C-alpha positions in Angstrom: 318.1 185.6 42.6 317.1 185.0 46.3 315.3 188.3 46.4 313.8 187.6 43.1 312.5 184.3 44.3 310.9 185.9 47.5 309.3 188.6 45.4 308.0 186.0 42.9 306.4 183.9 45.7 304.9 187.0 47.3 303.5 188.1 43.9 302.0 184.8 42.8 301.1 183.0 46.0 302.7 179.9 44.5 304.1 177.2 46.8 307.9 177.8 47.4 308.8 174.6 45.7 306.9 175.5 42.6 308.6 178.8 42.4 312.0 177.5 43.1 311.8 174.8 40.5 310.4 177.0 37.8 312.1 176.3 34.5 312.3 178.7 31.6 310.7 176.3 29.3 307.6 176.3 31.5 306.9 180.0 30.9 304.9 181.1 27.9 305.1 184.9 28.1 303.2 185.4 24.9 300.2 183.6 26.6 300.8 185.1 30.1 301.0 181.8 31.7 303.1 179.0 33.2 302.6 175.4 32.4 303.9 173.4 35.5 304.2 169.6 34.7 304.5 168.4 38.3 303.0 170.3 41.2 301.5 169.1 44.4 298.2 168.6 42.6 299.7 167.5 39.3 299.9 169.3 36.0 298.9 173.0 36.3 298.5 175.9 34.1 298.9 179.3 36.0 298.2 182.7 34.7 301.2 185.2 35.1 300.4 188.8 35.6 302.4 191.4 33.6 304.4 192.5 36.7 305.4 188.9 37.3 306.4 188.5 33.7 308.5 191.7 34.0 310.1 190.3 37.2 311.1 187.0 35.4 312.3 188.8 32.4 314.5 190.9 34.5 316.3 188.1 36.2 319.8 187.3 35.3 320.0 184.2 33.1 322.7 181.9 34.2 324.2 180.0 31.3 323.6 176.2 31.7 320.8 176.6 34.1 317.3 175.8 33.1 315.9 177.6 36.3 314.7 181.1 36.7 316.2 180.8 40.2 319.3 178.7 39.9 321.3 177.2 42.8 324.3 179.3 44.0 326.8 176.5 44.2 325.5 174.4 41.3 323.3 176.5 38.8 322.1 173.3 37.2 320.1 172.7 40.4 317.3 175.0 41.6 318.0 177.5 44.4 317.6 175.6 47.7 314.6 176.2 49.9 316.8 176.6 52.9 318.9 179.4 51.4 315.8 181.4 50.4 314.0 180.7 53.7 317.2 181.9 55.7 317.1 185.2 53.7 313.4 185.5 54.3 314.1 185.1 58.0 316.7 187.9 58.0 314.5 190.2 56.0 311.5 189.5 58.2 313.5 190.2 61.4 315.0 193.4 59.9 311.4 194.6 59.2 310.3 193.8 62.8 308.0 191.0 61.8 308.1 188.3 64.5 306.9 185.3 62.6 306.2 184.4 59.0 307.0 181.5 56.4 306.5 180.9 52.8 303.3 179.0 53.8 301.9 182.0 55.7 302.8 184.1 52.6 300.9 181.8 50.4 297.9 181.7 52.7 297.8 185.5 52.8 298.0 185.8 49.0 295.6 183.1 48.3 293.2 184.6 50.7 293.4 187.8 48.7 292.9 186.0 45.5 289.8 184.3 46.8 288.3 187.6 47.9 289.2 189.2 44.6 288.3 186.4 42.1 285.0 186.7 40.4 284.4 183.0 40.8 285.8 180.0 42.6 287.4 178.5 39.3 289.3 181.6 38.6 290.8 181.7 42.1 291.6 178.0 41.9 293.4 178.6 38.5 295.5 181.4 39.8 296.4 179.6 43.1 296.9 176.2 41.6 294.3 174.4 43.7 292.5 171.4 42.1 290.2 170.8 45.1 287.3 173.1 45.6 287.1 172.2 49.3 290.9 173.2 49.8 290.4 176.5 48.0 287.2 177.3 49.9 289.3 177.2 53.0 290.7 180.6 51.9 287.3 182.2 51.2 286.1 184.2 54.1 282.8 185.9 54.4 283.0 189.8 54.4 280.0 191.3 56.1 280.0 194.4 54.0 280.4 192.5 50.7 277.7 190.0 51.8 275.3 192.9 52.6 276.0 194.5 49.2 275.3 191.2 47.4 272.2 190.6 49.4 271.0 194.1 48.6 271.8 193.7 45.0 269.8 190.5 44.7 266.9 191.8 46.7 266.7 195.0 44.7 266.3 192.8 41.6 263.5 190.8 42.9 261.8 193.9 44.5 262.0 195.5 41.0 259.7 192.8 39.5 256.2 193.9 38.7 254.1 194.1 41.8 250.8 193.8 40.0 249.8 190.2 39.8 246.9 189.0 37.7 243.7 188.0 39.4 244.4 184.6 41.0 242.0 181.9 41.9 242.8 180.4 45.3 243.0 176.8 45.3 242.9 174.7 48.4 245.5 172.0 48.5 244.7 168.6 49.9 246.4 167.6 53.2 249.5 165.5 52.6 249.2 162.0 53.8 251.8 160.7 56.2 253.9 157.8 55.0 253.7 154.8 57.0 256.3 152.0 57.1 
């Protein structure tokens, strides 16, 4: 379950606390979503990709535990953050990665979500952000993409008819300055 928890966090970009406390009753596989009653930002509905649902479906169900990632000593409790973080550290060091944490992983995944989402609201839904300001911290301008969008918009304007009807030139009066 430790490796499953790490994979889940990597695949979803969820906060580690949200992943580790995920109860089976919160997942609606038929809808492809999880309904989390209590997150950092309150109630949250998160879409779950088919690969994430397959991961969850493949996890061993521990009898008596409501959690997808049950504790090792007491399965009635969620897997502890320190247990998963210690294993992440071992994996990271074995891979030759000098630094990294669940927060860094979340930041990386949410940055990818922000770059791929068709709009801000979609990205916020996937990542669990309620604040637009917080989510926009993950949105980074990409020069090539910005240039492509600018070219697309400009092409649309440039394609407008260039022939304008005869126009009468009207001289506008000068604006008076406000006083006081």
